[in-house]
C-alpha positions, 0 to 999 in steps of 0.5 A: 834401100837404106843402110838400116834395111840392108843390114836388117835384111841381110844374112848374119855374114852379109850384115857384118860385111855391110857394117864393116863397109860403113866403118871403112868409109868412116875410117877413110874419112878420118884419114887413116894415118898411122900416127908417129912412132913411140917416143924413146924413153930415157934409160932407167925411166918409166914412161907411159904413152897414152892415146888421148883423143883430140889435139888440145886447144889449150892447157889453161884450166879456165879456157878448156872444155874437152876430156882430152884436155882434162887428162893433161891438165888434171895430171899437172894441176890439182884442185882442193880435192882430186880423183882417187884411182876409181874416180871418187873425190879424196883430199887434194890440195885441201887436207880437210874441209868443214861446212856450216850447219846451213851448208852455206859456208865451207872452209878448206884447209890446205896442206903444205904444197909447192908449185913446180918452181918451188913457190908455195901453194896458197889460198890466195892462188885459189882466190885468184883462180876463182876470180879469173874463171869468173872474169867476163874477159876470160870467157870461160865455158865453165864459169856457170859450174861455179854459180853456187858461189855467192856473187859468181853469176853476177860477176860473170855477167858483168853485174857485180864485182869480182871482189864481191864473189864469195871466196876469200883467203882466211889465211895462207892455208885456209880458203873459205867459200860462201854459197848461194844455196847448199851444195853437198856435191861441192867436194865433187865439183872441187876436183874439176879442172875449172876449180884448179888453182893457177900460179898467180905469179906466173900468170901475171908475168906471162899472161895467156902464154903461161901454159907454154911448156917453157913457162908452165908451172903446176902443182900436180904430180906432173909438169908440162915440158913439151908440146909438139903440135899434132904429135904429143904433149910430154909431161914429167914427174914433178919433184915438188909434188907432195906425194912424188914418191908415190908416183910411178911414171917418170914421163908421160906422153899424150898423143892425139888419136882422132882415128880410133882404128889407127890408135888400135893398131898402135896399141897392138904394136906397143907404140901406145900403152892405152887409147881412150877410145875404141870404135864401138862396133869393133869391140866384139871383135877385139874381145875375141882377138885381144880380150885382155886389152878391152876395158868397158864400163858403165859411163855417166855420158849421153849422146844427143841431138841439139836443136838451135832454138834461134832457127825459126823452124825449131821454135816450133816444139812439134818439129823438134818432137817429130825429129826426136821421136823418129830416131831409131835409138834401138837400131843405133845402140844395138845393131850399129854401135854394138858396144854396150851403149843403151838407147836413151830417152832421158838425158841423165844417164842411169847410175848417177848418184842421188837420182831415181831418174825422170819419166821418159816421154810417152812415145818412147814406149810406142812401136817405131812405126807408130812413132814415124806415123806420128812424126809425119803428122806433127810435121804436116801440122807444122806446115811441112810435107812432100811439097814443102819438106823440112830442110836441115843441116846436121853438123857433127864431129868427125870421130868414129861413132858420130860418123856411123850414127849421123848417117843413120839419123839422116836416114831416119829423118828422110823416112819422115820426109825431112831433107837432112844434109850432113856437115862433118867437122873436127871435134874442136871446130864442131863444138866451137860452132855449137858455142857460137850457135853456128848450126841448125842441128848438132851432134853433141855429147855430155860427160858428167863433170861430177857425179850428180844429176845437176851436172847434166840438168844445169846445161839447159838452164837459161843462165848457163850460156855457151854450153846450152848449145840450143839456147833452150830457155824455160822459166818453169825449168829454171824454177824447178832447178832453183827449188832443188838447189835450196832443198835440203831433203835429198828425196825431195831434191831428187823429185824436183830434178826429175820433174825438171828433166821430164819438163825439158824432155816434153819440150824436146829441148834436145833429143837424147840418143844413147847412153855411153859406155867407157871404151878404153884399150889398155895394154895389160902390162899397165897397172893401176887402171881402174874402170869407173863411171866417170872414166878418170884414170889419173896417171899418178896411179898408173905404172908398168908391170915390172916396175915399182908400183905407186905406194 
């Protein structure tokens, strides 16, 4: 009998035991290590110890891609705009900005700010950084995020020069962008770490080694000073930060915490002040045990299954549709995870700004048994059946929720005659495989980089590159996004985007599975932590009760 049937058939008590048994297997596979003890805080100082998910692979804003890297980088480097405590864009290195009537020219006016070595932050640092992320030699995963800038895509693809990109220093304190199309969301994008400046004088001296703690120079509220691999990254308050007097913490430690159960114990013991994840099906339990620690909120994130279109079987849309429609999303969200997640039949999460949402596929409203029957029919039509079963490998991350969800999807596909094998990997290794197209089916997720539907829909554009894991290409989809880019009317723009999303869903480019919720475990002594839809909690706003809070 499948895990699903066992859980659904069991009594309430037995069902809980079965789920906890599944959790125990996942925890054992994660290692179950307790992690290092809390580092000592210097006398008279305020230190924060933050569980940060995975080990960073880099602290270079032009080469990173994970939220666990973003938390460190965005504390140490600041773009033209920055997050406020609730994750909304406010002035950062730019005190103000203005745009032309046609929305194609933007000027940002920089404040008087310094790098942590005392050198001034200038518009030229931003020009250098923009050209660096677009340079094909950098091989940035996020270069496509900046394709609204004139000449950016051509430069990244080696079809144009970096000098022709539409960014220039009008003066040391004035930065100008020329865009291909209006981008009213530019202040949102400008706070993303891909648009952070980097210290040209340091990068040119040390090359890729500039991010080592002994060389690191930043312009944010904290500066990286130590990186003990597998233990923590330590940053200290920067005295040159323009609002250093408003930053409470003197030191911040970021610990890799892949094992959410061990991290939970460390928070409860006081070794960690917070952790950026909770194993979903423990949320209800923790709300009873330590309700003041549990912080959940609507989150602009989606978990999905990607199909590698380079694999012959997945070139057939009938196969992709059969696999998508046979996933029991309600079971996954409501009975397996039980953390407030919602079943996902569209890709863009509810709550994204400037968007009414796309129409889901027709089959989304069908009873699950009808969907399974149709999935079997589609597979048979595509040439698969009992005598020739479809065989697939599902590559997935070894974090707690995927380790619960992927066996459920494996069972769903087995029920329609698919022979699915699971292959788990460390998160960083999994995503490296996805970017290299070294997978058949991938367990993936996407978190909004900025609060706009394009933050999700651009992933499936033909030109996106590495982050379009399945290499989905559809000229009609691309054309609809291009129309949206050039449409000044917000309602019409939203409709173009909704039409594009619906087309992509009808193609089954991916199989959305569930929409995220934020899941933070935060000691109530930590102040300044504000729940928000992008789950950004910059350390400059955090403090510890009993100490002087940020002004």
